[in-house]
DRENNUKE-277467 format. One line per 5 residues: their letters; for each residue x, y, z of N, C-alpha, C. Coordinates in steps of 0.05 Angstrom, whole numbers, padded with zeros to 5 digits. Example, Ala and Ser with C-alpha at 12.3 -4.5 7.8 and 13.67 -1.06 7.14 Angstrom:
AS> 00264:-00114:00156:00246:-00090:00156:00264:-00066:00156 ~ 00257:-00045:00142:00273:-00021:00143:00258:00001:00157
END
This chain:
EDGFL> -00700:-00298:00440:-00684:-00316:00456:-00670:-00336:00438 ~ -00645:-00343:00446:-00628:-00362:00431:-00621:-00353:00403 ~ -00624:-00327:00398:-00615:-00316:00372:-00585:-00312:00372 ~ -00575:-00303:00350:-00546:-00299:00346:-00533:-00283:00368 ~ -00544:-00259:00374:-00533:-00242:00395:-00533:-00256:00422
HRMSP> -00555:-00268:00428:-00557:-00282:00454:-00537:-00305:00456 ~ -00534:-00320:00435:-00515:-00343:00435:-00486:-00334:00437 ~ -00479:-00311:00426:-00451:-00302:00428:-00446:-00285:00453 ~ -00466:-00281:00469:-00463:-00266:00494:-00460:-00284:00518 ~ -00445:-00276:00538:-00443:-00293:00562:-00468:-00289:00580
LKYTG> -00486:-00271:00573:-00508:-00264:00590:-00532:-00284:00586 ~ -00547:-00288:00607:-00572:-00301:00604:-00591:-00282:00588 ~ -00612:-00293:00577:-00630:-00277:00561:-00641:-00253:00577 ~ -00649:-00258:00602:-00660:-00236:00618:-00639:-00214:00623 ~ -00614:-00222:00626:-00593:-00202:00630:-00587:-00187:00605
LTAAF> -00588:-00201:00582:-00583:-00187:00556:-00605:-00167:00551 ~ -00630:-00175:00555:-00652:-00156:00550:-00652:-00133:00570 ~ -00643:-00138:00594:-00641:-00117:00614:-00619:-00097:00606 ~ -00597:-00107:00594:-00576:-00089:00585:-00586:-00072:00562 ~ -00601:-00083:00543:-00611:-00068:00521:-00632:-00048:00531
DAAVK> -00649:-00056:00550:-00669:-00037:00561:-00655:-00013:00574 ~ -00634:-00019:00589:-00619:00003:00602:-00606:00022:00581 ~ -00596:00010:00559:-00584:00026:00538:-00605:00044:00524 ~ -00628:00033:00520:-00650:00048:00507:-00658:00071:00525 ~ -00660:00067:00550:-00668:00088:00569:-00647:00111:00570
QYRFR> -00622:00104:00565:-00601:00124:00566:-00596:00137:00539 ~ -00606:00125:00518:-00601:00135:00491:-00612:00163:00488 ~ -00596:00180:00476:-00605:00208:00469:-00593:00214:00442 ~ -00610:00221:00423:-00600:00228:00397:-00584:00253:00398 ~ -00561:00253:00385:-00545:00277:00382:-00532:00276:00355
PWPEY> -00532:00299:00341:-00517:00299:00315:-00488:00294:00320 ~ -00474:00283:00300:-00447:00275:00303:-00429:00296:00314 ~ -00429:00321:00305:-00411:00342:00317:-00416:00345:00347 ~ -00441:00345:00355:-00447:00348:00383:-00437:00324:00399 ~ -00441:00300:00388:-00431:00276:00402:-00401:00277:00405
LSQTA> -00387:00284:00383:-00357:00285:00384:-00348:00305:00405 ~ -00360:00328:00405:-00352:00349:00424:-00355:00340:00453 ~ -00378:00328:00459:-00382:00318:00486:-00363:00296:00493 ~ -00359:00277:00475:-00342:00254:00480:-00313:00264:00483 ~ -00304:00283:00468:-00277:00294:00470:-00273:00306:00498
KELGQ> -00293:00319:00508:-00291:00331:00535:-00288:00308:00556 ~ -00303:00287:00552:-00302:00265:00571:-00276:00250:00570 ~ -00265:00246:00546:-00240:00231:00542:-00216:00247:00548 ~ -00218:00273:00542:-00195:00291:00542:-00187:00295:00513 ~ -00181:00320:00507:-00175:00327:00479:-00151:00313:00468
DVADS> -00131:00308:00484:-00107:00294:00475:-00113:00266:00466 ~ -00130:00252:00481:-00139:00225:00473:-00156:00226:00448 ~ -00175:00245:00448:-00193:00247:00425:-00178:00253:00399 ~ -00158:00270:00401:-00142:00277:00377:-00127:00253:00365 ~ -00123:00233:00381:-00108:00209:00371:-00126:00188:00358
LPMFQ> -00153:00192:00360:-00172:00172:00350:-00182:00180:00322 ~ -00183:00161:00304:-00193:00166:00277:-00221:00178:00276 ~ -00239:00170:00293:-00266:00181:00292:-00267:00211:00298 ~ -00247:00221:00312:-00245:00249:00317:-00230:00263:00294 ~ -00209:00250:00284:-00193:00262:00263:-00209:00264:00237
DGIPL> -00225:00244:00231:-00239:00243:00205:-00269:00246:00208 ~ -00279:00246:00232:-00308:00247:00237:-00322:00271:00226 ~ -00312:00295:00231:-00326:00319:00222:-00325:00322:00192 ~ -00302:00318:00179:-00302:00319:00149:-00321:00299:00137 ~ -00322:00275:00148:-00341:00255:00138:-00370:00263:00142
YNAMK> -00376:00273:00166:-00403:00282:00173:-00411:00305:00154 ~ -00393:00324:00149:-00399:00347:00132:-00404:00337:00103 ~ -00389:00318:00093:-00393:00308:00066:-00420:00294:00064 ~ -00426:00278:00084:-00452:00264:00083:-00475:00283:00086 ~ -00473:00303:00104:-00494:00323:00108:-00499:00338:00082
EFYSQ> -00477:00346:00068:-00480:00360:00043:-00494:00343:00022 ~ -00486:00318:00020:-00498:00299:00001:-00528:00297:00006 ~ -00535:00291:00031:-00564:00286:00038:-00580:00312:00036 ~ -00568:00334:00042:-00582:00360:00039:-00589:00364:00010 ~ -00570:00360:-00008:-00576:00363:-00036:-00595:00342:-00046
YVAVY> -00593:00318:-00037:-00611:00296:-00045:-00640:00304:-00038 ~ -00644:00312:-00013:-00671:00319:-00004:-00681:00343:-00020 ~ -00664:00362:-00025:-00672:00386:-00040:-00681:00379:-00069 ~ -00669:00359:-00081:-00676:00351:-00108:-00704:00340:-00109 ~ -00712:00324:-00089:-00737:00310:-00090:-00760:00324:-00075
YASDE> -00753:00343:-00057:-00774:00356:-00042:-00769:00386:-00042 ~ -00787:00401:-00054:-00784:00430:-00056:-00791:00444:-00030 ~ -00807:00431:-00013:-00815:00444:00012:-00820:00422:00033 ~ -00824:00431:00058:-00830:00412:00079:-00857:00399:00074 ~ -00875:00414:00062:-00902:00402:00056:-00899:00379:00036
DLQAD> -00882:00383:00016:-00878:00361:-00003:-00866:00336:00011 ~ -00847:00341:00028:-00835:00319:00043:-00855:00305:00060 ~ -00871:00320:00075:-00890:00309:00093:-00913:00294:00078 ~ -00918:00301:00053:-00938:00288:00037:-00930:00261:00027 ~ -00904:00255:00028:-00894:00230:00018:-00899:00208:00039
AAVGE> -00918:00191:00033:-00926:00170:00052:-00903:00151:00060 ~ -00886:00145:00040:-00864:00126:00046:-00844:00138:00065 ~ -00839:00164:00063:-00820:00177:00082:-00833:00178:00110 ~ -00859:00184:00111:-00873:00185:00137:-00873:00157:00150 ~ -00877:00137:00134:-00876:00109:00145:-00849:00102:00156
YWQFR> -00828:00109:00140:-00801:00103:00149:-00795:00117:00175 ~ -00803:00142:00177:-00797:00159:00200:-00810:00150:00225 ~ -00828:00130:00224:-00841:00119:00248:-00822:00101:00264 ~ -00801:00091:00251:-00782:00074:00264:-00796:00051:00280 ~ -00814:00037:00266:-00830:00017:00280:-00813:-00005:00293
CAPQY> -00790:-00011:00282:-00773:-00032:00295:-00758:-00021:00319 ~ -00755:00005:00321:-00739:00017:00342:-00753:00043:00351 ~ -00776:00042:00364:-00791:00066:00370:-00776:00085:00389 ~ -00756:00075:00404:-00741:00093:00422:-00725:00113:00405 ~ -00717:00106:00381:-00703:00125:00364:-00721:00147:00355
RERLH> -00746:00140:00348:-00765:00160:00340:-00770:00180:00362 ~ -00774:00169:00386:-00780:00187:00409:-00757:00206:00414 ~ -00732:00195:00415:-00709:00212:00421:-00703:00232:00399 ~ -00707:00223:00374:-00702:00241:00351:-00722:00263:00351 ~ -00747:00257:00357:-00768:00278:00357:-00762:00298:00380
EWAEQ> -00753:00288:00403:-00746:00305:00425:-00724:00325:00417 ~ -00703:00314:00403:-00681:00330:00394:-00690:00351:00374 ~ -00707:00343:00356:-00716:00362:00335:-00732:00385:00348 ~ -00749:00379:00367:-00764:00400:00381:-00746:00419:00396 ~ -00725:00408:00409:-00707:00425:00425:-00689:00441:00407
KVGTP> -00677:00429:00387:-00656:00442:00371:-00668:00458:00348 ~ -00688:00448:00335:-00698:00460:00311:-00724:00475:00317 ~ -00738:00466:00337:-00764:00479:00344:-00786:00472:00325 ~ -00783:00450:00310:-00804:00442:00291:-00809:00412:00294 ~ -00831:00403:00282:-00835:00374:00281:-00811:00361:00267
CLTRE> -00806:00336:00272:-00782:00323:00262:-00781:00320:00232 ~ -00803:00316:00219:-00803:00310:00190:-00802:00336:00174 ~ -00779:00348:00173:-00775:00372:00156:-00750:00368:00140 ~ -00746:00384:00120:-00722:00383:00103:-00698:00388:00120 ~ -00700:00407:00139:-00677:00414:00156:-00668:00390:00173
TLS> -00687:00375:00185:-00680:00353:00202:-00672:00328:00187 ~ -00680:00326:00162:-00672:00303:00145:-00644:00307:00133 ~ -00634:00331:00132:-00609:00336:00119:-00588:00346:00139
END
């Protein structure tokens, strides 16, 4: 209460927390290509094509995915090696934002069919 975000918002603290609670309940993790595809359908392709996030989003996503895939591969030869790293496991708990952990794990189970902490889901 009375923090930076609250002070710059026109909402009372209860309204601000209610807005964030609603956003958390609606949040669903989606990889960038899936998000762009769904958003383009909602906006209309002509509108989407005019926005930089659609024009440059996929090339940027692909470059970052390639970088992180190679980075993970350099340090972890297998999923077992990755899962044995206590620091990675601790990070992946998302203690400050548990809703992300829950939604990310849901996505991993649905899309990849494996627990979230794998080389495939990290890259």
